[in-house]
FIKOLZA-1660 file (N, C-alpha, C; in steps of 0.1 Angstrom, whole numbers, plus 5000, padded with zeros to 4 digits):
% residues 59
   i   px   py   pz ch aa at
   1 8980 8513 8312  A  M  N
   1 8968 8520 8317  A  M CA
   1 8964 8531 8308  A  M  C
   2 8974 8539 8304  A  K  N
   2 8972 8551 8295  A  K CA
   2 8966 8546 8281  A  K  C
   3 8971 8534 8277  A  L  N
   3 8967 8529 8264  A  L CA
   3 8952 8525 8265  A  L  C
   4 8948 8519 8276  A  C  N
   4 8935 8514 8278  A  C CA
   4 8925 8526 8279  A  C  C
   5 8929 8537 8286  A  L  N
   5 8921 8549 8287  A  L CA
   5 8919 8555 8273  A  L  C
   6 8930 8556 8265  A  C  N
   6 8929 8561 8252  A  C CA
   6 8920 8553 8243  A  C  C
   7 8921 8540 8244  A  A  N
   7 8912 8532 8236  A  A CA
   7 8897 8534 8240  A  A  C
   8 8894 8535 8253  A  I  N
   8 8881 8537 8257  A  I CA
   8 8875 8551 8252  A  I  C
   9 8884 8561 8254  A  L  N
   9 8879 8574 8249  A  L CA
   9 8877 8575 8234  A  L  C
  10 8886 8568 8226  A  L  N
  10 8885 8568 8212  A  L CA
  10 8872 8560 8208  A  L  C
  11 8869 8549 8214  A  T  N
  11 8857 8542 8212  A  T CA
  11 8845 8550 8215  A  T  C
  12 8845 8557 8226  A  A  N
  12 8833 8566 8229  A  A CA
  12 8831 8577 8219  A  A  C
  13 8842 8583 8215  A  F  N
  13 8841 8594 8205  A  F CA
  13 8836 8589 8192  A  F  C
  14 8841 8577 8187  A  C  N
  14 8837 8572 8174  A  C CA
  14 8823 8567 8174  A  C  C
  15 8818 8562 8185  A  S  N
  15 8804 8558 8186  A  S CA
  15 8795 8569 8185  A  S  C
  16 8798 8581 8191  A  Q  N
  16 8790 8593 8190  A  Q CA
  16 8789 8598 8176  A  Q  C
  17 8801 8598 8169  A  V  N
  17 8801 8603 8155  A  V CA
  17 8793 8594 8146  A  V  C
  18 8795 8581 8148  A  L  N
  18 8788 8572 8139  A  L CA
  18 8773 8570 8142  A  L  C
  19 8769 8574 8154  A  S  N
  19 8755 8573 8157  A  S CA
  19 8746 8584 8151  A  S  C
  20 8752 8595 8146  A  A  N
  20 8744 8605 8140  A  A CA
  20 8739 8600 8126  A  A  C
  21 8727 8603 8122  A  P  N
  21 8722 8599 8109  A  P CA
  21 8729 8605 8098  A  P  C
  22 8731 8598 8087  A  A  N
  22 8739 8603 8076  A  A CA
  22 8731 8615 8070  A  A  C
  23 8738 8625 8067  A  G  N
  23 8731 8637 8060  A  G CA
  23 8723 8645 8070  A  G  C
  24 8724 8643 8083  A  S  N
  24 8716 8651 8092  A  S CA
  24 8722 8665 8093  A  S  C
  25 8713 8674 8093  A  D  N
  25 8717 8688 8095  A  D CA
  25 8709 8694 8106  A  D  C
  26 8714 8704 8112  A  P  N
  26 8706 8710 8123  A  P CA
  26 8692 8715 8119  A  P  C
  27 8683 8712 8128  A  T  N
  27 8669 8716 8125  A  T CA
  27 8665 8728 8133  A  T  C
  28 8659 8738 8127  A  S  N
  28 8654 8749 8134  A  S CA
  28 8640 8747 8138  A  S  C
  29 8638 8747 8151  A  C  N
  29 8624 8746 8157  A  C CA
  29 8621 8758 8165  A  C  C
  30 8608 8760 8166  A  C  N
  30 8603 8771 8175  A  C CA
  30 8599 8766 8188  A  C  C
  31 8602 8772 8199  A  F  N
  31 8598 8768 8212  A  F CA
  31 8590 8779 8219  A  F  C
  32 8589 8790 8213  A  S  N
  32 8580 8801 8217  A  S CA
  32 8576 8809 8205  A  S  C
  33 8564 8815 8206  A  Y  N
  33 8558 8822 8195  A  Y CA
  33 8555 8837 8198  A  Y  C
  34 8555 8845 8188  A  S  N
  34 8551 8859 8189  A  S CA
  34 8537 8861 8183  A  S  C
  35 8528 8867 8190  A  A  N
  35 8514 8869 8185  A  A CA
  35 8512 8882 8177  A  A  C
  36 8522 8890 8178  A  R  N
  36 8521 8903 8170  A  R CA
  36 8524 8901 8155  A  R  C
  37 8518 8910 8147  A  Q  N
  37 8520 8909 8133  A  Q CA
  37 8533 8916 8129  A  Q  C
  38 8540 8910 8120  A  I  N
  38 8553 8916 8115  A  I CA
  38 8549 8924 8102  A  I  C
  39 8554 8937 8101  A  P  N
  39 8551 8944 8089  A  P CA
  39 8557 8937 8077  A  P  C
  40 8550 8937 8066  A  R  N
  40 8554 8930 8054  A  R CA
  40 8567 8935 8048  A  R  C
  41 8570 8948 8050  A  K  N
  41 8583 8954 8045  A  K CA
  41 8595 8949 8052  A  K  C
  42 8593 8943 8064  A  H  N
  42 8604 8937 8072  A  H CA
  42 8607 8923 8068  A  H  C
  43 8598 8916 8061  A  I  N
  43 8600 8902 8057  A  I CA
  43 8607 8901 8044  A  I  C
  44 8619 8895 8044  A  R  N
  44 8626 8892 8031  A  R CA
  44 8623 8878 8026  A  R  C
  45 8622 8868 8035  A  E  N
  45 8620 8855 8031  A  E CA
  45 8613 8848 8043  A  E  C
  46 8608 8836 8041  A  Y  N
  46 8602 8828 8051  A  Y CA
  46 8603 8813 8048  A  Y  C
  47 8602 8805 8057  A  Y  N
  47 8601 8790 8055  A  Y CA
  47 8594 8784 8066  A  Y  C
  48 8589 8772 8064  A  Y  N
  48 8582 8764 8074  A  Y CA
  48 8593 8756 8081  A  Y  C
  49 8590 8754 8094  A  T  N
  49 8599 8745 8102  A  T CA
  49 8598 8731 8098  A  T  C
  50 8608 8723 8102  A  S  N
  50 8608 8709 8098  A  S CA
  50 8596 8701 8104  A  S  C
  51 8593 8691 8098  A  S  N
  51 8582 8682 8103  A  S CA
  51 8587 8674 8116  A  S  C
  52 8600 8675 8118  A  R  N
  52 8605 8668 8130  A  R CA
  52 8604 8677 8143  A  R  C
  53 8599 8689 8141  A  C  N
  53 8597 8698 8153  A  C CA
  53 8584 8694 8160  A  C  C
  54 8583 8697 8172  A  S  N
  54 8572 8693 8180  A  S CA
  54 8559 8702 8177  A  S  C
  55 8562 8714 8172  A  Q  N
  55 8550 8723 8169  A  Q CA
  55 8554 8730 8155  A  Q  C
  56 8544 8730 8146  A  P  N
  56 8547 8737 8133  A  P CA
  56 8548 8752 8135  A  P  C
  57 8556 8758 8126  A  A  N
  57 8558 8772 8127  A  A CA
  57 8563 8777 8113  A  A  C
  58 8562 8790 8111  A  I  N
  58 8568 8797 8100  A  I CA
  58 8579 8806 8105  A  I  C
  59 8591 8806 8099  A  M  N
  59 8601 8814 8104  A  M CA
  59 8605 8824 8093  A  M  C
% end
């Protein structure tokens, strides 16, 4: 019984690991926005969010 349970858990774990796309990295997406302007002296760098995000943004 324990062996069967271990086999099921191992199969479930391996299928989750293998189902992730190769080379996938966490994607930063914005879900809320700020309308106020940020002073230029406070900005060190910026980048556009991924095209996989539901709404485009600059972070």
